[in-house]
N, C-alpha and C positions, 0 to 999 in steps of 0.2 A: 737760700736765694730764690727769687721768683723764677718761674720757668722750669724748675726742677720738681721732682716729686716731693710732696710736703712732709715726708717722714724722716728726713735726714736730721739726726739730733747729734750735736757736738757736745762732748762732755769735757768740762774743765775741772781741774783739781778743786777740792772742796774749799780751800782757803782763798781761791782766786775768783775773779769775776770775768765774764765774757768780754767786758770792756777793757780788761788788761791785755787782750789779744787783738781786738778789732773794734773800731768805732761802729756804731749802727746808724742807719739812715732810712729815710722814707724812699721807697723806690720811685725813680723819676721825679724826685723832689715834690711829690704830692703829699703835702702836710695834712690835707683834709682826710686822707685815707687812714684807716686804723691798722695799717700794715707797716712793720719795720723789718728791714733785712740787715744782715751784716754788710759791712763796707767791702771787706776783702773777699775775693773768690775763695771757694772752699780749698782749692789746691795750694793756697798760700799757708794753710794751717794743717793740711791732712797728714803731714809727717810728724807733727808735734802734738796733736790732740787726738783723742779717741772719738770715732764717729760710729753711731748706731743707725742702721736703716730700719725704720718701723714701717713695714710695707702692708698695704691692704691685701687681703687674700680671701678667696671664696671658701677655702677648705674649713677654717674654723666655723664659719656660718653653717656649712653643710653638716659638720659633725654635731653642732648644737641642735640642728633640726632633726638629725637622725636619733640623737639621744632623746629628744622630746617624743618622737614617734614610737620608739622601741622600749624606752625605759632603761636602755643599756648605756652606762657611762663609758665613753670611748677610752678613758684612761685605764679602765680595767681590762681592755681587750688584750689578750695574750699576743705578743709580737712574734711568737713562734707557732701560731696556729697552722697545722699542716695543710688543711684544705685551702686556706687563704694563700699560703706560700705556693701551692701548686698552680694557681691561676697565672703565675708569672712564666710558666713553661707550657701550659696546656689549658684548653677550655673545658676539659673533662669534668672538673669539679662542679661546673655550672650545668653539666649534662646537656650540652648543646654542641652542634657542629657549625662552626663559623667559616667554613671553607669558601662559602659563597662570597664572603667579604675579604677573601685572601688573608684570613687571620687565623693563627693557630694557638694564640694565647687567650686568656680570659680577662684581660685588663681594660677592655673597652670602658670608657666612662670613669675610670679611676684617675685621680690627680697624678700628674707627672708621668705615669706609665701607660696612658691610654692612646697617645698619638701614634701615627703610623711609623714615625722615625724611631721612637723609643721601643715600640713593639718589634721592630726589625733588630734592634740591639738585643732585646730579650731572646729572640729566636736564634741569634748568633752565639749567645753566651750561656743560655739555659741556667739561670741562677737558682740556687736552692737554699740560700741562707740570707739573713738580713744584711750581713756584711757585703755580700755580692750585690744586693739591691742598692746599698749605699754607694758602692763603687760605680754602678751603672748610672745612678743619679748624677754623680760627678762627671762621668764621661759625656752624658747627654746635655748637660747645662754649660759645658765648656765650648770654646771655639777652636776647631782643629785639634781636638783632644781625641775624639773617636774617629770621625771621618778622615780618611787619608793618613791616619796615625795608628791609634791602638787597634782599630778595626783590622788593618792589614797584619799587624803583629799577632793578633789572636787567630785570624784565619790561616795564617801560614805557620802557626804553632811555634813562632819565635819566642813568644811570651804568653802567659795565661792571664785570665782576668784578674787574678790576685797579684800579678807582677806589674802590669802596665800602670802608667801614671793616670790617676783618675781625679784626684783633688789636689789643691795646693799643698796641703799638709803632707801628702804622700812623699813629695820631693825632699822636704827637709828631714823627715823621719828616716827615709831610706838612706839618704846621704850620711846622716849621723851614724846609723847602724853600720855603714860601710867604711867608717873611719874618718870621714871628712869632719873638720872642726865645726862646732855649732854655728859660729858667726858666718862662716863661708856658706854653710848649708842654708842658712836663712836668706842670705843675699842672693844666692843662686835661685832659690824658690821665688823670691820677690821678682827677680828679673824675668824668669820664665812665665810666671802667672800674669804679668803685665804685658806679655807678648814681645818682650825685648830680647828674647833668646839668650844666648850665652856669650859673654865677653871672652876674648882669647884667654885671659888668665883664669877665668872660670872653667873653660873647657880643659885647660891644662891641669887644673886641680882635680877634675873628674878622671882624666887619663892617669894621673899619678896614683889615684886610689882604685885603679882597675875597674871603673864603672863600665859596663858593657857598651859597645858601640851603638846598639839599637836604642839604648836608654838616652844617650847623648843626642842622637838624631831625633828622638821623640821630643826632647826638650826644645830643640830648635824650631819645631813646627808649631808649637802651641801659641795661640794668640790671647786666650783668656781662660782662666781656671776658676772653678767653683770652690769655695771653702768647704771643708769636710763638715763643719757644724751645720751649714745650710743643708747639705746633702742628707745628713742624719735626720734633721728636723722634718724635711720634706718627705723622706721615705717613711718615717714613723707615721706621719699624718696620712700618707697615701695608703699604707698598710691597714690602718684603722678603718678608713673608708672602704677599702677592699673587703675587710671582714664583714661589714654590713652587706656588701654586694653578694657575698657567698651565702651568708646565714639569714639575712633579712632582705630578700630581693625586692619585695613590694615597696618597702620603705626606701630602699636605695634608689629605685627608679623614680619614685615620687619626688624625692629631694633633688636628684640629678636634673629632672626636667623643670622643677619649680625654680631652681637657681638660674636656668636658661630659658625661662618662659618667654622672654622678649624675642628670642630667636625661633622658638618652637612654632611650627605651622601645622595645626591639627588637620588641615586639608591635605597635607602631604603625608602625614604620619598615620592616618587612619587606614583601615582596610585589611590589616593582617600582614604577616611576614612577606608573602609573595608580592603583594602590591607595593610594599615599602621598598623591597629589593629592586623592583622595576623602576620605581620613582628615582631611586639613587642612580641607576644607570642612565636615566633620561637627563638628570641634572648634570651628571658627569659629561655626557655628550654635549650638553648645552654650554658648558664652560668654555669651549673652544672659541665661541663668539662673544665672550664677555670681556669687560674692562677689568683691570687689576682689582679694583675695589669690589666689583660685582663677583669676581672669582673668589675673593676672600670670604665674602658672606655666603656664597654658594658652598664653599668648602666647610664652613661652620655648620650649615644646615645638613650637609651629608654626614658630618660627624655625629650630629644628634640622631639622624635617621638610622645610623649603624646601631646605636644603642637601642632605638625602638625595635629594630629587627631582632636584636639579641633578646630583648624582653619578650617579644612575641614568641620566639623560638623556645623560651623557657616557660611558655604556657600562660603568660600574663597578657590580657587583652586591654587595648586602649578603647575605653567607652566613648560615646559621642558627648559633646558639650550639651548640658541640660539646663534649661531656663531656671529650674528650681533647685537642682542638686549641685551644680558647679560652683566652685569658689571663684573669687575675683582673680586671684593670682596663684593659688596653690593647687597642685595635682593631688587629688584626694584618693585614699585607698578605699575601695568599695567592693565588697564581696569578691575578693581575690583579683580584682582588676583596678585600673586607674581611671579616674574621672578628670578630664582636662579642665582647666579654668577658662574664664572668659578671655583673658589676655593671650591664650594660645590660638585664638582665632586671628588669622592674618587681617590686619587693618583695625584691630581693636587694641588700643593702647592700654597701659596700666590704669591711667586716670579714668578712662571710659569704662574699663572693666569694674573698677571699684564703685563707680556711679551706678552701674547696672545692678551689682550685688546689693547695694544699699537700698535702691529704690524698689526692688522686687519683693522686699521683706513683707510677709503677711498678705501678699496679693495673689490672685489667680487671673491669668490672662486668657481671654477668649478669642481675641483677634490680634493680628500683627499691629494694626493701627492702635489698638488699646495699649499694647506693650510700648509702642513708640511714644504715645502720649504720656503714659504714667512714668516711664523711665527717662523721658526727654533725650533719648538716643538719637543721634543725627542719622541722616539717610545712608551715609557711608557705613556706619556700624550696623545698621539694619540689613543692608545689602550683604555685608560680610557674614552676618549671622545666618541669613537666608541661605547663602551659598553652602554653609556648613551643615545645613539641615536642622538648625535650632527650632525652626517653626514648622517642621513637617506635620501635616494633618491639621494645621491651624488656618482659618480663613484670613484673607487680607483685611477685610472690613466687615462690619456687622450688617451691611446692606443686603437685603434679600431680593434676588432677581424676580421680576414679575413673570418671567418665562421659565 
């Protein structure tokens, strides 16, 4: 349907046709448009047909870029690499102290496990196995699964990470193991994971099978649950990216910043670890006077600066943007440091950056005016580049003063 994400694919049996289940129509009766949608709402069919979500994601892109830079196929990465596993409990494998960021783990910048929320779960549970990481992925993607629920159970030692409910599948599998019939186990799982809680007869079934009171109470609090298959796929993907972070730091940071270059602000990220830390504190203080949308963008910038700080602490320098050496959109690895692209300059968009890179080929610029004329860059782009020091040591024009 229109207005939803475009990756929902409904599967019909091989011998059938989608038209056996629903008419199709032009949205809003616009026959001149090349779009058709199903007539019925998805929920008219969702209990009868299989649906697959084909979602867009940054991670496969990042892994492909990392493979191209390092020559290491991500599929060959061992999912039990001890140094990589240790970053989920400590920053020690990275040989850095991140206490200035109030961070004790090494997962900054890794997919799924880099946010402050998930880092707090890592600190509370201290996982050491892939199974525990999968469980944490389930806990942190659900609604009311960790906060106010499993978090309290783990903290008060009523249940361990391996016992609390983390993914949908946990409920059905656990109940079957405890003697509940398969059909009831499935129905209870479906009711809980949709946030509908337990019907009286379901709760009675659990009591009849001696299910602990804390487990029943946990089921009642849950609003949404992640499928285990999703949690496994996300965790494997994250672990592979984390492996590059531990063993190929230059390439990792290059890809991390390239994927986020539209948010990257080289004027905030330059100057080394101490200056970046001070900038983060200033942004944090400034957020009190911001609108909600401004706060969101500000938070995203701080997240990127945290990774810049960590990179600096690992001994990797952020070089200045260079008229001749910088790429349009990619952070380049250069002599053990990173060279930012043109679109990392605030005020220089991707199209302008590509235009600059193409028009500078084979040229040497003697003045700023010559650069502007040859690249056709507008005054806003020139001003932004000047502010970032791209023209340091270069005269504005070729005019020679008489005095």
